[in-house]
C-alpha positions in Angstrom: 44.5 10.3 -84.8 42.5 12.6 -87.1 41.6 15.9 -85.7 38.0 16.9 -85.7 36.7 19.8 -87.8 35.3 22.6 -85.8 31.8 21.8 -84.5 29.1 23.6 -86.5 27.3 26.5 -84.7 24.0 24.6 -85.0 22.8 21.1 -85.9 19.6 19.9 -87.5 18.1 17.2 -85.2 15.3 14.7 -85.9 13.2 14.2 -82.8 10.9 11.1 -82.7 7.5 11.2 -81.0 8.8 8.6 -78.5 10.6 11.4 -76.6 7.8 13.9 -76.6 7.7 15.6 -73.2 4.2 14.3 -72.5 5.3 10.7 -73.2 8.4 11.1 -71.0 6.3 12.7 -68.1 3.6 10.0 -68.3 6.3 7.3 -68.2 7.9 8.7 -65.1 4.7 9.0 -63.1 3.7 5.5 -64.2 7.1 4.2 -63.2 6.8 5.5 -59.6 3.3 4.0 -59.4 4.5 0.6 -60.7 7.7 0.6 -58.6 10.1 0.5 -61.6 11.6 3.5 -63.4 12.5 3.2 -67.1 16.3 3.4 -67.8 16.0 6.3 -70.2 14.7 8.6 -67.5 18.2 8.9 -66.1 19.8 10.4 -69.2 17.5 13.2 -70.3 18.7 16.3 -68.6 22.0 18.2 -69.0 22.7 17.4 -65.3 22.0 13.7 -65.7 24.2 13.6 -68.8 27.1 15.2 -67.0 26.9 12.9 -64.0 26.6 9.8 -66.2 29.8 10.8 -68.1 31.6 11.0 -64.8 30.5 7.4 -63.9 31.6 6.2 -67.3 35.0 7.8 -66.9 35.5 6.3 -63.5 34.2 2.8 -63.9 33.6 1.8 -67.6 36.1 -0.9 -68.8 35.2 0.3 -72.3 37.2 3.5 -71.6 40.2 1.7 -70.2 43.0 1.3 -72.8 44.4 -1.6 -70.8 41.1 -3.5 -70.7 37.8 -2.9 -72.5 39.2 -0.7 -75.3 41.3 -3.7 -76.5 38.1 -5.5 -77.4 36.7 -2.6 -79.2 40.0 -1.9 -81.0 40.1 -5.5 -82.3 36.6 -5.3 -83.6 37.3 -1.9 -85.2 40.3 -3.4 -87.1 38.1 -6.2 -88.4 35.4 -3.8 -89.5 38.0 -1.9 -91.5 39.1 -5.2 -93.2 35.5 -5.7 -94.5 35.1 -2.3 -96.1 35.8 -1.3 -99.7 35.9 1.8 -101.9 32.2 2.3 -101.6 32.6 3.7 -98.1 30.9 3.2 -94.8 27.9 4.6 -93.0 28.4 4.2 -89.2 25.1 4.4 -87.3 25.5 4.6 -83.6 22.4 3.4 -81.8 22.3 4.6 -78.2 25.6 6.3 -78.9 25.6 8.4 -75.7 28.5 10.9 -76.0 29.8 9.1 -79.1 33.2 8.1 -77.6 33.1 4.5 -78.9 31.9 5.5 -82.4 34.6 8.2 -82.6 37.3 5.6 -81.9 35.8 3.4 -84.6 35.8 6.2 -87.2 39.3 7.2 -86.4 40.5 3.6 -86.8 39.1 3.0 -90.3 41.6 2.8 -93.2 41.5 5.3 -96.0 39.0 4.5 -98.6 35.6 5.6 -99.7 33.3 8.2 -98.1 32.7 8.0 -94.4 29.3 9.1 -92.9 28.2 9.0 -89.3 24.7 9.1 -87.9 24.4 9.4 -84.1 21.2 8.2 -82.4 20.3 8.5 -78.7 17.4 9.1 -76.3 19.3 12.0 -74.7 19.5 15.3 -76.5 22.4 16.6 -74.3 24.5 13.5 -74.9 23.6 13.5 -78.6 24.9 17.1 -78.9 28.2 16.0 -77.4 28.3 13.0 -79.8 27.7 15.4 -82.7 30.8 17.4 -81.6 32.8 14.2 -81.2 31.9 12.7 -84.6 32.1 15.7 -86.8 35.1 15.1 -89.0 36.4 12.1 -87.0 38.3 10.0 -89.5 37.1 12.4 -92.2 33.4 11.6 -91.4 30.5 13.6 -92.6 28.0 14.0 -89.8 24.4 13.2 -90.8 21.4 14.5 -89.0 21.4 13.2 -85.4 18.2 11.4 -84.2 16.7 11.6 -80.8 14.4 8.6 -80.1 13.6 5.7 -77.8 15.1 2.7 -79.6 12.4 0.4 -78.1 9.6 2.6 -79.6 11.1 3.9 -82.8 12.5 0.8 -84.6 10.0 0.9 -87.6 10.7 4.6 -88.1 14.5 4.4 -87.9 15.2 3.8 -91.6 13.3 6.9 -92.7 14.8 9.0 -89.9 18.4 7.8 -90.8 18.1 8.0 -94.5 20.4 6.7 -97.2 24.2 7.2 -97.5 26.9 5.6 -99.6 28.7 2.5 -98.5 28.1 -0.4 -96.2 26.3 0.3 -93.0 28.0 -0.5 -89.7 25.4 -0.3 -86.9 26.8 -0.1 -83.4 24.8 -1.1 -80.4 27.3 -0.2 -77.7 26.4 0.0 -74.0 22.7 -0.7 -74.5 22.2 -4.3 -73.4 22.9 -3.6 -69.7 19.8 -1.4 -69.3 17.5 -2.4 -72.1 15.8 -5.7 -72.9 17.6 -7.6 -75.7 14.8 -8.0 -78.1 13.8 -4.3 -78.6 17.5 -3.3 -78.8 18.3 -5.9 -81.5 15.0 -5.1 -83.3 16.1 -1.5 -83.7 19.4 -2.6 -85.2 17.8 -5.2 -87.5 15.5 -2.5 -88.9 18.6 -0.8 -90.4 20.7 -3.8 -91.6 20.8 -4.9 -95.2 22.6 -7.8 -96.7 26.4 -7.3 -96.3 26.0 -4.7 -93.5 27.6 -5.3 -90.1 26.4 -5.0 -86.5 28.8 -4.4 -83.7 27.2 -5.0 -80.3 28.7 -4.9 -76.8 27.7 -6.3 -73.5 28.9 -5.9 -69.9 30.0 -9.4 -68.9 30.1 -11.3 -65.6 33.7 -12.5 -65.2 34.3 -16.0 -64.1 35.6 -16.7 -60.6 34.6 -16.2 -57.0 33.5 -12.8 -55.9 32.9 -11.5 -59.4 29.3 -10.4 -58.7 30.4 -8.5 -55.6 33.1 -6.7 -57.5 30.6 -5.7 -60.2 28.1 -4.5 -57.6 30.7 -2.2 -56.1 30.8 -0.4 -59.5 27.2 0.8 -58.8 27.3 1.0 -55.0 29.2 4.3 -54.9 28.7 8.0 -54.5 29.1 8.8 -58.2 26.2 6.5 -59.1 24.1 7.7 -56.2 24.6 11.3 -57.3 23.4 10.4 -60.8 20.3 8.5 -59.6 19.5 11.3 -57.1 19.2 13.8 -60.0 16.0 12.1 -61.2 14.6 11.8 -57.6 15.3 15.4 -56.8 13.6 16.5 -60.1 10.6 14.5 -58.9 10.5 16.5 -55.7 12.2 14.0 -53.3 14.8 15.3 -50.9 17.7 13.1 -49.9 16.7 13.1 -46.2 13.3 11.6 -47.2 14.7 8.4 -48.8 17.7 6.3 -49.3 19.2 4.5 -52.3 20.3 0.9 -51.9 22.2 -1.3 -54.3 22.3 -5.1 -54.6 22.2 -8.0 -57.0 18.9 -9.0 -58.5 17.4 -12.4 -58.0 16.0 -12.4 -61.5 18.5 -10.9 -63.9 16.1 -10.9 -66.9 16.0 -12.7 -70.2 19.4 -13.7 -71.6 21.4 -12.2 -68.7 23.7 -14.1 -66.3 23.3 -11.6 -63.5 22.1 -8.1 -62.8 22.5 -5.3 -60.3 19.6 -3.1 -59.2 19.3 0.2 -57.4 16.2 1.0 -55.3 14.8 4.2 -53.8 13.5 3.4 -50.4 11.3 6.2 -48.9 11.4 6.6 -45.1 8.2 8.5 -45.0 5.1 9.0 -47.1 5.9 11.4 -49.9 3.4 13.6 -51.8 4.7 13.9 -55.4 3.2 16.1 -58.1 3.4 15.0 -61.7 2.0 16.5 -64.8 -0.9 14.0 -64.8 -1.7 14.6 -61.1 -0.5 13.9 -57.6 0.9 10.6 -56.3 1.7 9.4 -52.9 4.9 7.3 -52.6 4.4 5.2 -49.5 7.1 4.6 -46.9 8.6 1.2 -47.1 7.5 0.8 -50.7 10.8 0.7 -52.7 11.0 1.9 -56.3 13.6 0.3 -58.6 15.6 3.1 -60.2 18.0 1.0 -62.2 18.6 -2.5 -63.6 22.0 -3.2 -65.1 22.4 -6.7 -66.7 25.5 -8.7 -67.1 25.9 -11.3 -69.8 28.4 -14.0 -70.7 30.3 -14.5 -74.0 28.0 -17.5 -74.8 25.0 -15.4 -74.1 26.2 -12.6 -76.4 26.8 -15.1 -79.1 23.3 -16.5 -78.7 21.9 -13.0 -79.2 23.7 -12.7 -82.5 22.5 -16.2 -83.6 18.9 -15.6 -82.6 18.9 -12.4 -84.7 19.8 -14.5 -87.8 23.2 -12.8 -88.2 26.6 -14.5 -88.9 29.1 -14.0 -86.1 32.4 -12.7 -87.4 34.2 -12.2 -84.1 33.6 -12.0 -80.3 36.3 -10.2 -78.4 36.5 -10.2 -74.6 38.5 -7.7 -72.5 41.4 -8.9 -70.3 39.3 -8.4 -67.2 36.4 -10.4 -68.6 34.0 -7.5 -68.0 33.5 -6.3 -71.5 32.5 -8.3 -74.6 32.2 -6.9 -78.2 30.7 -9.0 -81.0 30.8 -8.3 -84.7 28.2 -9.8 -87.0 27.4 -9.8 -90.7 23.9 -9.6 -92.1 23.6 -12.4 -94.7 
């Protein structure tokens, strides 16, 4: 394992208009009014980032060496086999704290120059990713980008810029909470002929009781603490509402199943947002979270529909994590 260089005392960050405070605030109030909160709203603050990392450490198969990490390691080895002396530019879309991208960088064989560009909607997580990726595998850190992938696809090439070598775009951990088409569109905006896309999906394992076991990964105190952070910031106290978790009847396009979390107010609540007051009525649930589960066949279909050539599809021993590697023709 290659030790990181010391983190720089400051970083130059590119911030897209999609994460302007006015846009984020309007989206939140509109979400409460419509009964569905956008996923990105749960990652924006330092507190939310810290609580999410605790959930990932406790429940993510991608951080389990005996399970999900095996799928990522297999794909990382294959990426290394497709590189040459021109080098590689790893672009982590929705990289969160950069843990998966760091593992990729540290697994690459010696060769040409290595450059890393972290991209995420959360500035606190992006700062952690910048620390993780600085010097990992000898990588040079390029300017991190803060943006909403669904709204910034056409601007990504300019924000990322050019660097030597093939591009390897990672789309790890995004498909559970984001619609497939916007996520893939953001990746396709960056891919050139000969570049690679590595994309992961949480899977629904085969067998009886699988959905119940998956639901339990969300129906726990760590996840509730994370979801409550947003609610409390909106002025809702825990005694005024409850959070319930269950499977969704409609998992969404391309998904096999999905788990949802709802805020259920027990009394009428007067909320104050930047664009004015809003009354959240008792008995009117608001969906705080949707986390989709795919199948290996569904993940392969995503790659095919994007016009990419599938190189490999690795599934973890538990069947809960899938990682696909594709080539841009």
